[in-house]
PDBQT receptor file of N, H, CA, C and O in Angstrom, charges set to zero:
ATOM      1  N   MET A   1      66.650  49.098 -87.839  1.00  0.00    +0.000 N 
ATOM      2  CA  MET A   1      66.516  50.288 -87.041  1.00  0.00    +0.000 C 
ATOM      3  C   MET A   1      65.571  51.243 -87.741  1.00  0.00    +0.000 C 
ATOM      4  O   MET A   1      65.483  51.265 -88.969  1.00  0.00    +0.000 OA
ATOM      5  N   LYS A   2      64.875  52.023 -86.953  1.00  0.00    +0.000 N 
ATOM      6  H   LYS A   2      64.947  52.005 -85.955  1.00  0.00    +0.000 HD
ATOM      7  CA  LYS A   2      63.932  52.991 -87.492  1.00  0.00    +0.000 C 
ATOM      8  C   LYS A   2      64.166  54.346 -86.856  1.00  0.00    +0.000 C 
ATOM      9  O   LYS A   2      64.668  54.447 -85.737  1.00  0.00    +0.000 OA
ATOM     10  N   VAL A   3      63.796  55.386 -87.585  1.00  0.00    +0.000 N 
ATOM     11  H   VAL A   3      63.388  55.305 -88.495  1.00  0.00    +0.000 HD
ATOM     12  CA  VAL A   3      63.869  56.755 -87.088  1.00  0.00    +0.000 C 
ATOM     13  C   VAL A   3      62.446  57.270 -86.968  1.00  0.00    +0.000 C 
ATOM     14  O   VAL A   3      61.647  57.133 -87.894  1.00  0.00    +0.000 OA
ATOM     15  N   HIS A   4      62.132  57.860 -85.826  1.00  0.00    +0.000 N 
ATOM     16  H   HIS A   4      62.781  57.971 -85.073  1.00  0.00    +0.000 HD
ATOM     17  CA  HIS A   4      60.823  58.485 -85.626  1.00  0.00    +0.000 C 
ATOM     18  C   HIS A   4      60.998  59.980 -85.842  1.00  0.00    +0.000 C 
ATOM     19  O   HIS A   4      61.824  60.612 -85.185  1.00  0.00    +0.000 OA
ATOM     20  N   SER A   5      60.215  60.553 -86.771  1.00  0.00    +0.000 N 
ATOM     21  H   SER A   5      59.543  60.039 -87.305  1.00  0.00    +0.000 HD
ATOM     22  CA  SER A   5      60.317  61.974 -87.082  1.00  0.00    +0.000 C 
ATOM     23  C   SER A   5      58.942  62.534 -87.390  1.00  0.00    +0.000 C 
ATOM     24  O   SER A   5      58.281  62.084 -88.326  1.00  0.00    +0.000 OA
ATOM     25  N   LYS A   6      58.505  63.514 -86.608  1.00  0.00    +0.000 N 
ATOM     26  H   LYS A   6      59.042  63.880 -85.847  1.00  0.00    +0.000 HD
ATOM     27  CA  LYS A   6      57.231  64.206 -86.825  1.00  0.00    +0.000 C 
ATOM     28  C   LYS A   6      56.070  63.232 -86.949  1.00  0.00    +0.000 C 
ATOM     29  O   LYS A   6      55.212  63.389 -87.819  1.00  0.00    +0.000 OA
ATOM     30  N   GLY A   7      56.042  62.235 -86.087  1.00  0.00    +0.000 N 
ATOM     31  H   GLY A   7      56.738  62.108 -85.381  1.00  0.00    +0.000 HD
ATOM     32  CA  GLY A   7      54.957  61.269 -86.069  1.00  0.00    +0.000 C 
ATOM     33  C   GLY A   7      55.058  60.172 -87.113  1.00  0.00    +0.000 C 
ATOM     34  O   GLY A   7      54.183  59.309 -87.185  1.00  0.00    +0.000 OA
ATOM     35  N   GLU A   8      56.101  60.188 -87.916  1.00  0.00    +0.000 N 
ATOM     36  H   GLU A   8      56.812  60.889 -87.856  1.00  0.00    +0.000 HD
ATOM     37  CA  GLU A   8      56.292  59.164 -88.938  1.00  0.00    +0.000 C 
ATOM     38  C   GLU A   8      57.462  58.261 -88.565  1.00  0.00    +0.000 C 
ATOM     39  O   GLU A   8      58.372  58.671 -87.846  1.00  0.00    +0.000 OA
ATOM     40  N   ILE A   9      57.426  57.029 -89.061  1.00  0.00    +0.000 N 
ATOM     41  H   ILE A   9      56.686  56.695 -89.645  1.00  0.00    +0.000 HD
ATOM     42  CA  ILE A   9      58.532  56.094 -88.861  1.00  0.00    +0.000 C 
ATOM     43  C   ILE A   9      59.260  55.954 -90.187  1.00  0.00    +0.000 C 
ATOM     44  O   ILE A   9      58.670  55.545 -91.187  1.00  0.00    +0.000 OA
ATOM     45  N   LEU A  10      60.537  56.293 -90.194  1.00  0.00    +0.000 N 
ATOM     46  H   LEU A  10      61.016  56.625 -89.381  1.00  0.00    +0.000 HD
ATOM     47  CA  LEU A  10      61.354  56.231 -91.406  1.00  0.00    +0.000 C 
ATOM     48  C   LEU A  10      62.287  55.028 -91.327  1.00  0.00    +0.000 C 
ATOM     49  O   LEU A  10      62.915  54.790 -90.296  1.00  0.00    +0.000 OA
ATOM     50  N   ARG A  11      62.372  54.283 -92.403  1.00  0.00    +0.000 N 
ATOM     51  H   ARG A  11      61.862  54.477 -93.241  1.00  0.00    +0.000 HD
ATOM     52  CA  ARG A  11      63.312  53.155 -92.463  1.00  0.00    +0.000 C 
ATOM     53  C   ARG A  11      64.728  53.694 -92.641  1.00  0.00    +0.000 C 
ATOM     54  O   ARG A  11      64.933  54.759 -93.222  1.00  0.00    +0.000 OA
ATOM     55  N   THR A  12      65.678  52.955 -92.139  1.00  0.00    +0.000 N 
ATOM     56  H   THR A  12      65.511  52.089 -91.667  1.00  0.00    +0.000 HD
ATOM     57  CA  THR A  12      67.072  53.391 -92.200  1.00  0.00    +0.000 C 
ATOM     58  C   THR A  12      67.964  52.311 -92.811  1.00  0.00    +0.000 C 
ATOM     59  O   THR A  12      67.599  51.137 -92.882  1.00  0.00    +0.000 OA
ATOM     60  N   VAL A  13      69.129  52.743 -93.243  1.00  0.00    +0.000 N 
ATOM     61  H   VAL A  13      69.425  53.697 -93.186  1.00  0.00    +0.000 HD
ATOM     62  CA  VAL A  13      70.198  51.849 -93.675  1.00  0.00    +0.000 C 
ATOM     63  C   VAL A  13      71.400  52.181 -92.806  1.00  0.00    +0.000 C 
ATOM     64  O   VAL A  13      71.784  53.345 -92.690  1.00  0.00    +0.000 OA
ATOM     65  N   LYS A  14      71.997  51.159 -92.193  1.00  0.00    +0.000 N 
ATOM     66  H   LYS A  14      71.685  50.214 -92.287  1.00  0.00    +0.000 HD
ATOM     67  CA  LYS A  14      73.178  51.384 -91.365  1.00  0.00    +0.000 C 
ATOM     68  C   LYS A  14      74.392  51.535 -92.266  1.00  0.00    +0.000 C 
ATOM     69  O   LYS A  14      74.732  50.622 -93.018  1.00  0.00    +0.000 OA
ATOM     70  N   ILE A  15      75.048  52.695 -92.188  1.00  0.00    +0.000 N 
ATOM     71  H   ILE A  15      74.772  53.437 -91.577  1.00  0.00    +0.000 HD
ATOM     72  CA  ILE A  15      76.220  52.989 -93.007  1.00  0.00    +0.000 C 
ATOM     73  C   ILE A  15      77.495  52.519 -92.305  1.00  0.00    +0.000 C 
ATOM     74  O   ILE A  15      78.392  51.963 -92.939  1.00  0.00    +0.000 OA
ATOM     75  N   ALA A  16      77.567  52.746 -90.994  1.00  0.00    +0.000 N 
ATOM     76  H   ALA A  16      76.838  53.198 -90.479  1.00  0.00    +0.000 HD
ATOM     77  CA  ALA A  16      78.755  52.361 -90.226  1.00  0.00    +0.000 C 
ATOM     78  C   ALA A  16      78.361  52.182 -88.773  1.00  0.00    +0.000 C 
ATOM     79  O   ALA A  16      77.341  52.707 -88.326  1.00  0.00    +0.000 OA
ATOM     80  N   GLU A  17      79.179  51.434 -88.037  1.00  0.00    +0.000 N 
ATOM     81  H   GLU A  17      80.007  51.008 -88.400  1.00  0.00    +0.000 HD
ATOM     82  CA  GLU A  17      78.926  51.260 -86.610  1.00  0.00    +0.000 C 
ATOM     83  C   GLU A  17      80.230  51.153 -85.839  1.00  0.00    +0.000 C 
ATOM     84  O   GLU A  17      81.262  50.751 -86.376  1.00  0.00    +0.000 OA
ATOM     85  N   ASP A  18      80.158  51.520 -84.578  1.00  0.00    +0.000 N 
ATOM     86  H   ASP A  18      79.319  51.846 -84.141  1.00  0.00    +0.000 HD
ATOM     87  CA  ASP A  18      81.295  51.430 -83.663  1.00  0.00    +0.000 C 
ATOM     88  C   ASP A  18      80.759  50.792 -82.381  1.00  0.00    +0.000 C 
ATOM     89  O   ASP A  18      80.225  51.480 -81.511  1.00  0.00    +0.000 OA
ATOM     90  N   GLU A  19      80.905  49.487 -82.275  1.00  0.00    +0.000 N 
ATOM     91  H   GLU A  19      81.338  48.927 -82.981  1.00  0.00    +0.000 HD
ATOM     92  CA  GLU A  19      80.362  48.769 -81.121  1.00  0.00    +0.000 C 
ATOM     93  C   GLU A  19      81.019  49.191 -79.815  1.00  0.00    +0.000 C 
ATOM     94  O   GLU A  19      80.353  49.245 -78.781  1.00  0.00    +0.000 OA
ATOM     95  N   LEU A  20      82.313  49.492 -79.845  1.00  0.00    +0.000 N 
ATOM     96  H   LEU A  20      82.853  49.449 -80.685  1.00  0.00    +0.000 HD
ATOM     97  CA  LEU A  20      83.026  49.878 -78.636  1.00  0.00    +0.000 C 
ATOM     98  C   LEU A  20      82.426  51.136 -78.012  1.00  0.00    +0.000 C 
ATOM     99  O   LEU A  20      82.279  51.214 -76.792  1.00  0.00    +0.000 OA
ATOM    100  N   ASN A  21      82.078  52.122 -78.843  1.00  0.00    +0.000 N 
ATOM    101  H   ASN A  21      82.197  52.059 -79.834  1.00  0.00    +0.000 HD
ATOM    102  CA  ASN A  21      81.522  53.385 -78.345  1.00  0.00    +0.000 C 
ATOM    103  C   ASN A  21      80.002  53.455 -78.462  1.00  0.00    +0.000 C 
ATOM    104  O   ASN A  21      79.406  54.489 -78.160  1.00  0.00    +0.000 OA
ATOM    105  N   ASP A  22      79.368  52.362 -78.898  1.00  0.00    +0.000 N 
ATOM    106  H   ASP A  22      79.852  51.522 -79.143  1.00  0.00    +0.000 HD
ATOM    107  CA  ASP A  22      77.918  52.264 -79.022  1.00  0.00    +0.000 C 
ATOM    108  C   ASP A  22      77.366  53.372 -79.917  1.00  0.00    +0.000 C 
ATOM    109  O   ASP A  22      76.447  54.097 -79.534  1.00  0.00    +0.000 OA
ATOM    110  N   LEU A  23      77.944  53.492 -81.125  1.00  0.00    +0.000 N 
ATOM    111  H   LEU A  23      78.690  52.904 -81.437  1.00  0.00    +0.000 HD
ATOM    112  CA  LEU A  23      77.534  54.512 -82.092  1.00  0.00    +0.000 C 
ATOM    113  C   LEU A  23      77.191  53.861 -83.425  1.00  0.00    +0.000 C 
ATOM    114  O   LEU A  23      77.729  52.810 -83.772  1.00  0.00    +0.000 OA
ATOM    115  N   ALA A  24      76.294  54.496 -84.167  1.00  0.00    +0.000 N 
ATOM    116  H   ALA A  24      75.857  55.351 -83.886  1.00  0.00    +0.000 HD
ATOM    117  CA  ALA A  24      75.986  54.038 -85.517  1.00  0.00    +0.000 C 
ATOM    118  C   ALA A  24      75.662  55.244 -86.385  1.00  0.00    +0.000 C 
ATOM    119  O   ALA A  24      75.107  56.233 -85.907  1.00  0.00    +0.000 OA
ATOM    120  N   LEU A  25      76.011  55.155 -87.660  1.00  0.00    +0.000 N 
ATOM    121  H   LEU A  25      76.462  54.351 -88.048  1.00  0.00    +0.000 HD
ATOM    122  CA  LEU A  25      75.673  56.174 -88.635  1.00  0.00    +0.000 C 
ATOM    123  C   LEU A  25      74.575  55.591 -89.515  1.00  0.00    +0.000 C 
ATOM    124  O   LEU A  25      74.773  54.578 -90.185  1.00  0.00    +0.000 OA
ATOM    125  N   LEU A  26      73.403  56.252 -89.505  1.00  0.00    +0.000 N 
ATOM    126  H   LEU A  26      73.242  57.076 -88.961  1.00  0.00    +0.000 HD
ATOM    127  CA  LEU A  26      72.247  55.754 -90.234  1.00  0.00    +0.000 C 
ATOM    128  C   LEU A  26      71.888  56.696 -91.373  1.00  0.00    +0.000 C 
ATOM    129  O   LEU A  26      72.123  57.902 -91.288  1.00  0.00    +0.000 OA
ATOM    130  N   LYS A  27      71.319  56.146 -92.435  1.00  0.00    +0.000 N 
ATOM    131  H   LYS A  27      71.128  55.167 -92.504  1.00  0.00    +0.000 HD
ATOM    132  CA  LYS A  27      70.861  56.941 -93.565  1.00  0.00    +0.000 C 
ATOM    133  C   LYS A  27      69.372  56.691 -93.745  1.00  0.00    +0.000 C 
ATOM    134  O   LYS A  27      68.922  55.547 -93.702  1.00  0.00    +0.000 OA
ATOM    135  N   VAL A  28      68.605  57.763 -93.946  1.00  0.00    +0.000 N 
ATOM    136  H   VAL A  28      68.971  58.693 -93.980  1.00  0.00    +0.000 HD
ATOM    137  CA  VAL A  28      67.179  57.634 -94.231  1.00  0.00    +0.000 C 
ATOM    138  C   VAL A  28      66.943  58.010 -95.689  1.00  0.00    +0.000 C 
ATOM    139  O   VAL A  28      67.669  58.831 -96.250  1.00  0.00    +0.000 OA
ATOM    140  N   SER A  29      65.932  57.409 -96.296  1.00  0.00    +0.000 N 
ATOM    141  H   SER A  29      65.343  56.742 -95.841  1.00  0.00    +0.000 HD
ATOM    142  CA  SER A  29      65.666  57.675 -97.705  1.00  0.00    +0.000 C 
ATOM    143  C   SER A  29      64.805  58.913 -97.906  1.00  0.00    +0.000 C 
ATOM    144  O   SER A  29      64.753  59.449 -99.012  1.00  0.00    +0.000 OA
ATOM    145  N   GLU A  30      64.135  59.375 -96.870  1.00  0.00    +0.000 N 
ATOM    146  H   GLU A  30      64.177  58.939 -95.971  1.00  0.00    +0.000 HD
ATOM    147  CA  GLU A  30      63.279  60.549 -96.963  1.00  0.00    +0.000 C 
ATOM    148  C   GLU A  30      64.107  61.826 -96.834  1.00  0.00    +0.000 C 
ATOM    149  O   GLU A  30      65.098  61.841 -96.104  1.00  0.00    +0.000 OA
ATOM    150  N   PRO A  31      63.720  62.896 -97.527  1.00  0.00    +0.000 N 
ATOM    151  CA  PRO A  31      64.426  64.172 -97.336  1.00  0.00    +0.000 C 
ATOM    152  C   PRO A  31      64.201  64.690 -95.913  1.00  0.00    +0.000 C 
ATOM    153  O   PRO A  31      63.129  64.498 -95.339  1.00  0.00    +0.000 OA
ATOM    154  N   THR A  32      65.194  65.333 -95.361  1.00  0.00    +0.000 N 
ATOM    155  H   THR A  32      66.065  65.489 -95.828  1.00  0.00    +0.000 HD
ATOM    156  CA  THR A  32      65.093  65.859 -94.007  1.00  0.00    +0.000 C 
ATOM    157  C   THR A  32      65.280  67.373 -94.018  1.00  0.00    +0.000 C 
ATOM    158  O   THR A  32      65.841  67.945 -94.952  1.00  0.00    +0.000 OA
ATOM    159  N   SER A  33      64.796  67.996 -92.959  1.00  0.00    +0.000 N 
ATOM    160  H   SER A  33      64.340  67.531 -92.200  1.00  0.00    +0.000 HD
ATOM    161  CA  SER A  33      64.938  69.451 -92.873  1.00  0.00    +0.000 C 
ATOM    162  C   SER A  33      66.239  69.851 -92.184  1.00  0.00    +0.000 C 
ATOM    163  O   SER A  33      66.603  71.027 -92.187  1.00  0.00    +0.000 OA
ATOM    164  N   HIS A  34      66.941  68.887 -91.596  1.00  0.00    +0.000 N 
ATOM    165  H   HIS A  34      66.646  67.931 -91.594  1.00  0.00    +0.000 HD
ATOM    166  CA  HIS A  34      68.199  69.168 -90.912  1.00  0.00    +0.000 C 
ATOM    167  C   HIS A  34      69.321  68.364 -91.555  1.00  0.00    +0.000 C 
ATOM    168  O   HIS A  34      69.156  67.185 -91.870  1.00  0.00    +0.000 OA
ATOM    169  N   ILE A  35      70.445  69.008 -91.743  1.00  0.00    +0.000 N 
ATOM    170  H   ILE A  35      70.579  69.966 -91.487  1.00  0.00    +0.000 HD
ATOM    171  CA  ILE A  35      71.623  68.337 -92.299  1.00  0.00    +0.000 C 
ATOM    172  C   ILE A  35      72.776  68.523 -91.327  1.00  0.00    +0.000 C 
ATOM    173  O   ILE A  35      73.044  69.636 -90.875  1.00  0.00    +0.000 OA
ATOM    174  N   PHE A  36      73.450  67.437 -91.009  1.00  0.00    +0.000 N 
ATOM    175  H   PHE A  36      73.232  66.533 -91.376  1.00  0.00    +0.000 HD
ATOM    176  CA  PHE A  36      74.599  67.481 -90.110  1.00  0.00    +0.000 C 
ATOM    177  C   PHE A  36      75.841  67.136 -90.920  1.00  0.00    +0.000 C 
ATOM    178  O   PHE A  36      75.945  66.042 -91.473  1.00  0.00    +0.000 OA
ATOM    179  N   ALA A  37      76.760  68.052 -90.984  1.00  0.00    +0.000 N 
ATOM    180  H   ALA A  37      76.676  68.941 -90.534  1.00  0.00    +0.000 HD
ATOM    181  CA  ALA A  37      77.997  67.816 -91.728  1.00  0.00    +0.000 C 
ATOM    182  C   ALA A  37      78.875  66.829 -90.975  1.00  0.00    +0.000 C 
ATOM    183  O   ALA A  37      78.940  66.855 -89.746  1.00  0.00    +0.000 OA
ATOM    184  N   LEU A  38      79.547  65.964 -91.715  1.00  0.00    +0.000 N 
ATOM    185  H   LEU A  38      79.495  65.943 -92.714  1.00  0.00    +0.000 HD
ATOM    186  CA  LEU A  38      80.487  65.009 -91.127  1.00  0.00    +0.000 C 
ATOM    187  C   LEU A  38      81.901  65.444 -91.456  1.00  0.00    +0.000 C 
ATOM    188  O   LEU A  38      82.155  66.018 -92.515  1.00  0.00    +0.000 OA
ATOM    189  N   SER A  39      82.815  65.170 -90.549  1.00  0.00    +0.000 N 
ATOM    190  H   SER A  39      82.609  64.703 -89.689  1.00  0.00    +0.000 HD
ATOM    191  CA  SER A  39      84.203  65.552 -90.744  1.00  0.00    +0.000 C 
ATOM    192  C   SER A  39      85.057  64.309 -90.923  1.00  0.00    +0.000 C 
ATOM    193  O   SER A  39      84.801  63.280 -90.296  1.00  0.00    +0.000 OA
ATOM    194  N   ASP A  40      86.061  64.398 -91.768  1.00  0.00    +0.000 N 
ATOM    195  H   ASP A  40      86.269  65.233 -92.277  1.00  0.00    +0.000 HD
ATOM    196  CA  ASP A  40      86.992  63.278 -91.903  1.00  0.00    +0.000 C 
ATOM    197  C   ASP A  40      88.261  63.507 -91.087  1.00  0.00    +0.000 C 
ATOM    198  O   ASP A  40      89.229  62.756 -91.204  1.00  0.00    +0.000 OA
ATOM    199  N   GLU A  41      88.247  64.570 -90.245  1.00  0.00    +0.000 N 
ATOM    200  H   GLU A  41      87.461  65.180 -90.150  1.00  0.00    +0.000 HD
ATOM    201  CA  GLU A  41      89.383  64.842 -89.356  1.00  0.00    +0.000 C 
ATOM    202  C   GLU A  41      89.243  64.044 -88.062  1.00  0.00    +0.000 C 
ATOM    203  O   GLU A  41      88.129  63.775 -87.613  1.00  0.00    +0.000 OA
ATOM    204  N   ASN A  42      90.350  63.674 -87.476  1.00  0.00    +0.000 N 
ATOM    205  H   ASN A  42      91.255  63.893 -87.841  1.00  0.00    +0.000 HD
ATOM    206  CA  ASN A  42      90.321  63.015 -86.177  1.00  0.00    +0.000 C 
ATOM    207  C   ASN A  42      90.029  64.048 -85.088  1.00  0.00    +0.000 C 
ATOM    208  O   ASN A  42      90.502  65.181 -85.174  1.00  0.00    +0.000 OA
ATOM    209  N   PRO A  43      89.255  63.671 -84.062  1.00  0.00    +0.000 N 
ATOM    210  CA  PRO A  43      89.013  64.613 -82.971  1.00  0.00    +0.000 C 
ATOM    211  C   PRO A  43      90.301  64.869 -82.191  1.00  0.00    +0.000 C 
ATOM    212  O   PRO A  43      91.217  64.046 -82.188  1.00  0.00    +0.000 OA
ATOM    213  N   TYR A  44      90.350  66.010 -81.542  1.00  0.00    +0.000 N 
ATOM    214  H   TYR A  44      89.607  66.679 -81.545  1.00  0.00    +0.000 HD
ATOM    215  CA  TYR A  44      91.505  66.356 -80.719  1.00  0.00    +0.000 C 
ATOM    216  C   TYR A  44      90.997  66.897 -79.386  1.00  0.00    +0.000 C 
ATOM    217  O   TYR A  44      89.816  67.220 -79.255  1.00  0.00    +0.000 OA
ATOM    218  N   MET A  45      91.873  66.994 -78.414  1.00  0.00    +0.000 N 
ATOM    219  H   MET A  45      92.831  66.732 -78.520  1.00  0.00    +0.000 HD
ATOM    220  CA  MET A  45      91.490  67.451 -77.080  1.00  0.00    +0.000 C 
ATOM    221  C   MET A  45      90.775  68.797 -77.147  1.00  0.00    +0.000 C 
ATOM    222  O   MET A  45      91.229  69.712 -77.834  1.00  0.00    +0.000 OA
ATOM    223  N   LEU A  46      89.662  68.916 -76.438  1.00  0.00    +0.000 N 
ATOM    224  H   LEU A  46      89.293  68.172 -75.880  1.00  0.00    +0.000 HD
ATOM    225  CA  LEU A  46      88.854  70.136 -76.308  1.00  0.00    +0.000 C 
ATOM    226  C   LEU A  46      88.160  70.551 -77.599  1.00  0.00    +0.000 C 
ATOM    227  O   LEU A  46      87.675  71.678 -77.699  1.00  0.00    +0.000 OA
ATOM    228  N   LYS A  47      88.102  69.653 -78.597  1.00  0.00    +0.000 N 
ATOM    229  H   LYS A  47      88.495  68.738 -78.516  1.00  0.00    +0.000 HD
ATOM    230  CA  LYS A  47      87.376  69.955 -79.826  1.00  0.00    +0.000 C 
ATOM    231  C   LYS A  47      85.883  69.843 -79.562  1.00  0.00    +0.000 C 
ATOM    232  O   LYS A  47      85.446  68.928 -78.864  1.00  0.00    +0.000 OA
ATOM    233  N   ASN A  48      85.092  70.768 -80.112  1.00  0.00    +0.000 N 
ATOM    234  H   ASN A  48      85.448  71.511 -80.678  1.00  0.00    +0.000 HD
ATOM    235  CA  ASN A  48      83.640  70.686 -79.993  1.00  0.00    +0.000 C 
ATOM    236  C   ASN A  48      83.130  69.555 -80.856  1.00  0.00    +0.000 C 
ATOM    237  O   ASN A  48      83.431  69.495 -82.048  1.00  0.00    +0.000 OA
ATOM    238  N   ILE A  49      82.356  68.654 -80.266  1.00  0.00    +0.000 N 
ATOM    239  H   ILE A  49      82.111  68.702 -79.297  1.00  0.00    +0.000 HD
ATOM    240  CA  ILE A  49      81.760  67.528 -80.987  1.00  0.00    +0.000 C 
ATOM    241  C   ILE A  49      80.279  67.555 -80.740  1.00  0.00    +0.000 C 
ATOM    242  O   ILE A  49      79.836  67.624 -79.593  1.00  0.00    +0.000 OA
ATOM    243  N   ILE A  50      79.498  67.502 -81.818  1.00  0.00    +0.000 N 
ATOM    244  H   ILE A  50      79.858  67.447 -82.749  1.00  0.00    +0.000 HD
ATOM    245  CA  ILE A  50      78.047  67.531 -81.715  1.00  0.00    +0.000 C 
ATOM    246  C   ILE A  50      77.496  66.139 -82.000  1.00  0.00    +0.000 C 
ATOM    247  O   ILE A  50      77.873  65.496 -82.980  1.00  0.00    +0.000 OA
ATOM    248  N   VAL A  51      76.606  65.689 -81.135  1.00  0.00    +0.000 N 
ATOM    249  H   VAL A  51      76.299  66.211 -80.339  1.00  0.00    +0.000 HD
ATOM    250  CA  VAL A  51      75.966  64.381 -81.299  1.00  0.00    +0.000 C 
ATOM    251  C   VAL A  51      74.470  64.601 -81.394  1.00  0.00    +0.000 C 
ATOM    252  O   VAL A  51      73.884  65.270 -80.543  1.00  0.00    +0.000 OA
ATOM    253  N   ALA A  52      73.855  64.052 -82.409  1.00  0.00    +0.000 N 
ATOM    254  H   ALA A  52      74.332  63.509 -83.100  1.00  0.00    +0.000 HD
ATOM    255  CA  ALA A  52      72.394  64.160 -82.567  1.00  0.00    +0.000 C 
ATOM    256  C   ALA A  52      71.806  62.775 -82.352  1.00  0.00    +0.000 C 
ATOM    257  O   ALA A  52      72.330  61.779 -82.852  1.00  0.00    +0.000 OA
ATOM    258  N   GLY A  53      70.752  62.726 -81.630  1.00  0.00    +0.000 N 
ATOM    259  H   GLY A  53      70.327  63.535 -81.224  1.00  0.00    +0.000 HD
ATOM    260  CA  GLY A  53      70.144  61.411 -81.409  1.00  0.00    +0.000 C 
ATOM    261  C   GLY A  53      68.774  61.525 -80.842  1.00  0.00    +0.000 C 
ATOM    262  O   GLY A  53      68.122  60.510 -80.596  1.00  0.00    +0.000 OA
TER     263      GLY A  53
């Protein structure tokens, strides 16, 4: 898998995947200008969830 950012193609490493929900957590080796915090809490009804893609 690759990430396209600002006209560049960044290689990725797959950290985790969830085939049932069609999700994957990817890591890029290049520094990024955006950081998304991850939570180890389980989601609950009406909780705000942010998805970047």
